[in-house]
C-alpha angles and dihedrals in degrees: 000000000000115000093237092052092046092051091049091053091049090060092060117100113267135176121258122229088268090051093050090050092048092049093048090047091050093051091047092049093046093049091046090051092049092052092048092042089236110150095191090058093047089048092050093049093049090049092054092050091045090051090056092047090049089051090053092049091047095056090043095058098033111066111173119222106236128172126191137206128189138209129181130206109232098023090212114041135201124238112259093017130092137255131201116229120201111200116191117198119199130192127195120253093247093062128091125239113287134190116215140182110215132205130169130226110230125181100227102052145001116260111228125231089251090065094059115118122218119221137164120223118201125208109292089356137111141225130209123215126181130213125190109211111198136191094022119202118228119260142053102318121199114218119192173021098152115233109217126188107206107210121207113242095255091046093241100118140021139190130204115237120186110206110208119231134092134204131204124227117193111213114197124208112260111262115210113212114211096168099234092117093054099036097046125033090195093099089068107020099052093068092043091051092052090051092049090048090055092046089053091057101260111166102187095072108024124175104243141159138188117290113261127197110273097028111136113248092230088073094058111121104212098191092053089045090056092047096047098038093231136076111283130186132196113267119237106259115251123212130198126044121003110244142222131188132218120193117209122175110222103187120100091230088070092056111059094195092060113132137162114278120239111263102003098047090215115142116264132177134190090211092053092049089052090050093048089055091049092047092051091046092054092050093051092047091054089045091055087056092052099260131129115231127201120200110207140176124244088269094052101258116145114248095175140344124217133191129163093268099049106052097128092048090046092051090049090054090048088050090056099051116102137174114284092010113153110249115184106162106114116222124224118256114279112264125230113280092004105152112245124197119180121198103197143147123181115023133170119221090257091054091050086055091048090049090059090065089067090071123084125215113296094017119123095186132212121245121196104200113202115212111204138213104240138162109310088227090061106041119211095241100042100093134070090245096045121128090253093055091043091054092051092048092049092051089051088052092056100262121142100235125207114189118215140155133225091259096046122124102264094205090055092050093047091048092050117120112276099012100099118028094336 
């Protein structure tokens, strides 16, 4: 049966369990009275059945006007945590008292009948029901419309009423605090000190990059050229916040556990959700140390930008990103000694090469490689682009690799040697 037709049928009046029992009892009493030629029993049975029919007609012709309003605590939730929804139902003064059973429509699952809350709304009054939504998925979640079963006063019949109106709940990725940003300013200050050293004329640790066509020869740094074996020029000095970069692949091909979500059909991945949380946590840690962090794709497009003053906006941008989303904001070239942390899983050899372009001169880079729980018939490390193969290729390319899995303790991974400020 088509969903639209099924929803239309659900809005028709129907007997409750009490109504069904009353109708069955009426039929049994009427038949028994007929067999025993007892008119009082026949009359009693007919009255019971007629009462149920009258209740069905009553809820069919009397549709109460109900409006709803919603509040969430907290108003911005965190993935994997819970939120309390307060739903207030209001009825106009001209209406009669009505008993209702209330369920919500949430995007990430179907609420069962057992979760319905019963409330009674008086004329011109209101009733408040509370739902506790647990294990929230990251993203902008639509809640509503409310599905209300209006129950006839004797409890014999009910009718489904869908009250229009939806609310949006922004669910941030979970940020894991490991304390390195607060306890040590080195995440932010080290980069600033190196810039100040160069501005002061220090020659032992200059900020340089590869020569590009059109660069003036007066900017060639001959000592760095001799050390690197290729022509190097002084980098234009950058003022403001020191920076860091986090690389996060956002295509489903890079996450082998990606699958269509129930309802929407959009690709989702447990490994990707773990990686989003880690990427957001890294950015916030660098922000606590006074650094600006740019989260980019494998191709260098900016997913989100974080600095110490824009954490809520940054988390909102991280809440919005989904697998296979189009990201077209080009990022600036990586700067020398800008820390780079990649949170990746499956990578082809070409993608490993592309990932190397996210590192500026003199940057080794840290790669957190996420190993996934996949179908036992297709092991996670059996293909050329598997996380195991990607980790080996990244090590060969000079990356410091930290192996993890999608169920690993994120605080332990973030505190691993070399991940933050190492």
